[in-house]
BANU-151031 format. One line per field, with one value per residue (C-alpha): residue number from 1; x, y, z. Coordinates in steps of 0.5 Angstrom, whole numbers, padded with zeros to 4 digits. Layout:
% BANU-151031
seq (NUM; ...) .
x (X; ...) .
y (Y; ...) .
z (Z; ...) .
***
This chain:
% BANU-151031
seq (1; 2; 3; 4; 5; 6; 7; 8; 9; 10; 11; 12; 13; 14; 15; 16; 17; 18; 19; 20; 21; 22; 23; 24; 25; 26; 27; 28; 29; 30; 31; 32; 33; 34; 35; 36; 37; 38; 39; 40; 41; 42; 43; 44; 45; 46; 47; 48; 49; 50; 51; 52; 53; 54; 55; 56; 57; 58; 59; 60; 61; 62; 63; 64; 65; 66; 67; 68; 69; 70; 71; 72; 73; 74; 75; 76; 77; 78; 79; 80; 81; 82; 83; 84; 85; 86; 87; 88; 89; 90; 91; 92; 93; 94; 95; 96; 97; 98; 99; 100; 101; 102; 103; 104; 105; 106; 107; 108; 109; 110; 111; 112; 113; 114; 115; 116; 117; 118; 119; 120; 121; 122; 123; 124; 125; 126; 127; 128; 129; 130; 131; 132; 133; 134; 135; 136; 137; 138; 139; 140; 141; 142; 143; 144; 145; 146; 147; 148; 149; 150; 151; 152; 153; 154; 155; 156; 157; 158; 159; 160; 161; 162; 163; 164; 165; 166; 167; 168; 169; 170; 171; 172; 173; 174; 175; 176; 177; 178; 179; 180; 181; 182; 183; 184; 185; 186; 187; 188; 189; 190; 191; 192; 193; 194; 195; 196; 197; 198; 199; 200; 201; 202; 203; 204; 205; 206; 207; 208; 209) .
x (0226; 0231; 0235; 0236; 0238; 0243; 0246; 0246; 0250; 0255; 0256; 0257; 0262; 0266; 0265; 0269; 0274; 0275; 0276; 0281; 0285; 0285; 0288; 0295; 0297; 0300; 0296; 0289; 0285; 0278; 0272; 0266; 0259; 0252; 0249; 0250; 0248; 0253; 0258; 0256; 0256; 0263; 0266; 0263; 0265; 0272; 0272; 0270; 0276; 0280; 0282; 0283; 0281; 0283; 0290; 0291; 0289; 0282; 0276; 0269; 0265; 0258; 0256; 0249; 0247; 0250; 0249; 0254; 0259; 0262; 0263; 0267; 0271; 0273; 0275; 0279; 0281; 0287; 0285; 0284; 0287; 0289; 0288; 0287; 0280; 0275; 0267; 0260; 0254; 0247; 0245; 0241; 0246; 0251; 0251; 0252; 0258; 0261; 0259; 0263; 0269; 0269; 0268; 0274; 0279; 0279; 0277; 0272; 0266; 0267; 0264; 0263; 0269; 0273; 0270; 0272; 0279; 0279; 0276; 0269; 0264; 0256; 0251; 0245; 0240; 0242; 0246; 0240; 0239; 0246; 0246; 0239; 0241; 0248; 0244; 0238; 0231; 0231; 0237; 0234; 0228; 0232; 0236; 0229; 0226; 0233; 0232; 0225; 0222; 0219; 0212; 0213; 0215; 0209; 0205; 0208; 0207; 0199; 0199; 0196; 0202; 0206; 0201; 0204; 0211; 0217; 0219; 0226; 0222; 0218; 0225; 0228; 0222; 0222; 0230; 0231; 0226; 0226; 0233; 0234; 0232; 0236; 0242; 0241; 0241; 0246; 0251; 0247; 0246; 0253; 0255; 0250; 0254; 0258; 0265; 0265; 0259; 0260; 0257; 0262; 0262; 0263; 0269; 0271; 0271; 0275; 0280; 0281; 0284) .
y (-0211; -0214; -0217; -0211; -0207; -0212; -0212; -0204; -0204; -0210; -0205; -0199; -0203; -0205; -0198; -0195; -0201; -0199; -0192; -0193; -0198; -0194; -0188; -0192; -0189; -0193; -0189; -0185; -0182; -0185; -0181; -0186; -0182; -0185; -0182; -0178; -0172; -0172; -0173; -0167; -0163; -0164; -0164; -0157; -0155; -0157; -0153; -0147; -0148; -0148; -0155; -0160; -0167; -0171; -0168; -0169; -0177; -0176; -0180; -0179; -0185; -0185; -0192; -0193; -0193; -0193; -0201; -0202; -0199; -0206; -0208; -0201; -0201; -0208; -0206; -0200; -0201; -0204; -0211; -0208; -0203; -0200; -0193; -0187; -0186; -0181; -0181; -0177; -0180; -0177; -0178; -0184; -0188; -0186; -0193; -0197; -0193; -0194; -0201; -0202; -0198; -0203; -0209; -0207; -0206; -0198; -0198; -0200; -0197; -0191; -0184; -0179; -0175; -0181; -0183; -0175; -0177; -0182; -0177; -0180; -0174; -0174; -0169; -0167; -0169; -0170; -0166; -0162; -0160; -0158; -0153; -0150; -0148; -0145; -0141; -0139; -0140; -0134; -0135; -0142; -0139; -0134; -0140; -0144; -0137; -0137; -0144; -0143; -0148; -0143; -0144; -0151; -0150; -0146; -0151; -0156; -0151; -0152; -0159; -0162; -0166; -0159; -0155; -0153; -0155; -0150; -0147; -0150; -0157; -0156; -0154; -0160; -0164; -0160; -0161; -0168; -0173; -0173; -0176; -0171; -0165; -0168; -0168; -0162; -0158; -0161; -0157; -0151; -0150; -0151; -0145; -0141; -0141; -0136; -0140; -0137; -0141; -0148; -0154; -0157; -0164; -0162; -0158; -0163; -0169; -0164; -0162; -0169; -0171) .
z (0275; 0281; 0275; 0271; 0277; 0278; 0271; 0271; 0277; 0274; 0268; 0272; 0276; 0269; 0266; 0272; 0272; 0265; 0266; 0271; 0267; 0261; 0264; 0264; 0271; 0277; 0282; 0281; 0286; 0286; 0289; 0290; 0290; 0290; 0283; 0277; 0281; 0286; 0281; 0277; 0283; 0285; 0278; 0277; 0284; 0282; 0276; 0279; 0284; 0278; 0279; 0273; 0276; 0270; 0270; 0277; 0276; 0280; 0278; 0281; 0280; 0280; 0283; 0282; 0289; 0296; 0296; 0291; 0296; 0298; 0291; 0289; 0295; 0293; 0287; 0288; 0296; 0299; 0296; 0289; 0285; 0292; 0290; 0294; 0296; 0298; 0298; 0299; 0301; 0304; 0311; 0310; 0306; 0311; 0315; 0308; 0307; 0314; 0314; 0307; 0310; 0316; 0312; 0307; 0313; 0313; 0320; 0326; 0329; 0325; 0327; 0322; 0324; 0323; 0316; 0314; 0316; 0311; 0306; 0306; 0307; 0309; 0306; 0311; 0309; 0302; 0296; 0294; 0302; 0302; 0296; 0298; 0305; 0302; 0297; 0300; 0298; 0294; 0290; 0288; 0286; 0282; 0279; 0277; 0274; 0269; 0268; 0265; 0271; 0276; 0273; 0274; 0281; 0283; 0280; 0285; 0291; 0289; 0290; 0296; 0299; 0299; 0303; 0310; 0307; 0308; 0301; 0302; 0303; 0296; 0293; 0295; 0293; 0286; 0284; 0287; 0285; 0278; 0275; 0269; 0273; 0279; 0275; 0271; 0278; 0281; 0277; 0276; 0283; 0284; 0279; 0283; 0289; 0293; 0293; 0301; 0302; 0299; 0303; 0308; 0305; 0298; 0299; 0304; 0299; 0294; 0299; 0301; 0294) .
***
């Protein structure tokens, strides 16, 4: 299992490098994110903001986990392609990003505001939590209903492990724990956002690039 995870990460790194080389431009901006759901959310938000990231030379690269940050910074950072960098991570992985930035010579003892000044923002607690709080539970339930998932969510609510939890916590569990669903709802929930109440970390990353 460990060998297969490592092979997948190496392949993701090679794929990211190939995308940059294929672009045929001297300098690009690379936004490093943990996974495909973060990538989809930022791409959807950029589209809603009227931005063409491809035309702007911006690539959002899903790393396959925060532990890969050092490898990707080595590729795209000052010792590699030396492109403009930004990034997005969950609060639980903030330390991985901070240590990676420090190891790559981009700062020392970085505080969260200092990370943000470098273009790296932190979701509290994670992408799903940010989106659910921005939308409100009632709106998210309407989105689930429109997607045909409300009955499945009601089934989850009846599970013993979900008893006593807030609706927001149950929603986060529902949309954030299964790969395909997590990726799907990343863009669907962004589409439902009022652009005046976009979570600060998502807008911050795009503003940085």
